[in-house]
N, C-alpha and C positions, 0 to 999 in steps of 0.2 A: 713363307709366301713372299717375303720381301725380295727374294732373288728374281722372281718373275711372277706376274699376276697369275693366280690360279695354280701355283706350283704345289702347294700342300694344303689339303683339306682341313687339317686340324687347327689351322689359324683362321682368324676372322677376315671377312671381306665385306664391305658395304659400298654402296655407290650413292652419289648425290650430285648436285650441281653447285658450283661456286662461280658467281658472276656470269651465269649462263653457260658455263663450260662443264662438261662431265668430269668428275673426279672419282677415283677409286680410293678407298681408305682401307689399309690393312693393319692388323695387329697380330702379335704372335708371342710365342714362348721365349723370344729374345728380349722381352720387356719393352718393345717399341711399338709405336704407331707411326705409320707413314702415309702420305698422300701421293697419289700417282696420276699422271695424265694417261687415261686408257687408250688414247689414240696413238701415243708415241711409246708408251711403256716406261717413260722416264719419271723418276721421283720428282715431286714438286715441293719445295719448302723443306724445312728441317725435320728430322725425325724427332718424335716425342718419346722420352724415356720414362718408364715407370718403375717403381721399386719391386714389382712382382710381374709374372707373366700376364699378358693381356688375354683375357678369356671371353670378353664380350665387347661388341661395338654397336653403337646406334647412331644414326645420323638423322637429319631432318632440320637442317639449319644450324643446329648445335651438335657438337661431337660429344657423345657420352661413352666413356671407356670403363669397362669392368676389369680390374686387375687384382689378382689374389682374391681377398674377400672384401675389397673396397670398390667404390664407384666414384668416378670424377666426371662432372659436367663441365665442359670447357667452353671457352668463348665461341660465339657463332662462327661458322666456317666462312672465311673471307678470302 
C-alpha cells in the first residue's frame, strides 16, 4: 500500500488528524509504517521500521502497531 494509498487490501490503513490536518497511516508486509497526506498522496515524515510484518494498526491520538506477535504503543501522533 505504500506505493499508493489504497493499492493493496492486505495491508493496513487508518486515518486520523494531526494538528487539525487529515493523515493516512499505512502498515504492511514490508515491515514499515508510514504517514501520508491524503490530499496530496505524499508521504509525511520518516517511515517506521519494525522487525516483523505490520499486521494491525490503531490510531486515536496514539499510534498502536501490531507486528508479528508483538504490539507497540508509540508516542502521540504529532
